[in-house]
C-alpha positions, 0 to 999 in steps of 0.5 A, spaced: 557 088 276 564 090 278 567 097 276 575 098 276 579 104 275 586 104 273 589 110 275 595 112 271 600 118 270 597 120 264 590 116 263 584 113 268 582 107 265 575 104 267 572 097 265 566 094 267 567 086 268 561 081 268 564 075 271 572 075 268 570 078 262 571 085 260 564 088 258 566 095 256 572 100 258 573 107 257 579 112 258 579 119 261 585 124 262 588 123 269 587 130 273 587 129 280 582 135 281 577 132 277 571 131 282 567 125 283 561 129 280 565 130 274 567 123 273 559 121 274 557 125 269 561 123 264 561 115 266 553 115 267 553 117 260 557 112 257 554 106 262 547 108 258 550 107 251 552 100 253 545 099 256 547 099 263 544 102 269 548 105 275 545 100 280 547 094 276 554 096 279 555 093 286 563 093 287 568 098 285 576 097 286 581 103 285 588 102 283 592 108 283 599 111 282 596 118 283 594 118 290 591 125 290 586 122 285 583 116 290 579 121 294 575 124 288 574 117 285 571 114 292 566 120 292 564 117 285 563 110 288 560 112 294 555 118 292 553 115 285 554 107 286 552 107 293 558 102 295 565 103 298 570 102 294 576 097 295 583 100 294 588 096 291 594 094 296 590 096 302 585 092 307 582 086 304 584 088 297 592 087 299 596 084 294 597 077 297 604 076 293 611 076 296 614 083 294 621 081 294 625 088 294 628 093 298 622 097 299 616 093 298 611 099 300 614 103 294 612 098 289 607 102 284 600 099 284 600 098 276 606 093 277 603 089 283 597 088 279 600 086 273 604 081 277 598 078 280 594 078 273 600 075 269 602 070 274 595 067 274 595 067 267 602 064 265 606 059 268 613 059 270 618 065 271 615 072 267 618 078 265 612 083 264 613 090 260 608 095 261 608 101 256 606 107 260 608 114 261 614 110 263 616 103 260 617 098 266 620 091 266 618 087 272 621 080 274 616 075 277 618 068 279 615 062 278 612 062 285 608 069 283 613 073 288 615 080 285 623 080 285 624 087 282 625 090 275 627 096 271 624 103 270 625 107 263 623 113 260 617 112 256 617 112 248 613 118 248 617 122 254 623 120 250 620 123 243 618 129 247 625 130 250 628 130 244 623 135 240 623 140 246 631 140 247 632 141 239 631 147 235 629 144 228 627 137 229 619 136 228 614 133 232 612 126 229 607 120 231 610 114 234 610 109 228 614 103 225 620 106 221 617 107 214 624 104 211 627 097 213 634 101 213 637 103 219 640 109 215 635 114 215 635 119 208 631 124 211 630 128 218 623 124 220 626 117 218 632 118 222 628 120 228 623 114 227 629 110 226 632 112 232 626 112 237 623 106 234 629 101 233 633 104 239 627 103 243 627 095 241 635 095 242 634 097 249 628 092 250 632 086 247 638 088 251 634 089 258 630 082 256 637 078 255 640 081 261 634 080 266 633 072 263 641 071 264 640 074 272 634 070 273 637 064 270 631 060 268 627 060 262 622 066 263 616 068 258 616 076 256 609 078 257 607 085 254 602 090 256 600 097 254 598 101 248 605 101 244 605 093 246 602 091 239 606 096 235 612 093 237 609 086 237 608 087 229 615 088 228 619 084 233 619 077 236 621 079 243 614 078 246 611 071 248 604 074 249 601 081 249 596 082 254 592 089 253 588 088 259 593 085 264 592 091 269 585 091 269 585 083 270 589 084 276 584 089 279 578 084 278 582 078 281 584 083 287 576 084 287 574 077 287 579 075 293 577 081 297 569 079 296 570 072 299 
């Protein structure tokens, strides 16, 4: 079986693949100080709950935007699974796509993995929106080449900044506004409207400008935790694909194994 680890700024997502299918996935807060032993205690118990023994895992690939986390995950792989992990973007697990930007080495692993998986699954030009700690917009052309994108503050970061920078505004959970009006009648509704519909307006504007610059029809593929929330209340996305980054890791692992 293939174990993948998608290391983001906020969470590490582990997933177990049987063939091309995600059999199980688990999430833990990102902490570069977390040791391989600590990962092993947590992960071994979760594998057992799925009826899986450690020896069944014979491949491991890591994709990380937090370089300091790679060492301890490597220890986890070598010590507890007995395999040398593949590192996404390196060696046999190199991206294998054209990265057509000014500084190709600066492309984050998550964005490269999204581009690889989206091109494998969807035809034509693509705009990929990933709702993470930051919200990223990436342009991938019909050949699979990564052409660049946009980085915007994640919606939770925006809300945290709003609350931290004001004396009286309360902390609220991200959800769709409780009213269809965009003129809120109380503080919490006004905050929800500003954050939610303000974010929608930003996304719609950027999608329109990116499509205009691409000059050809482009599908919009959304991934990340908040994609489903926005999909329920807007018609911006052609597809919502919550496992896009994980599938990118699985594709790289398969290529590297050949």
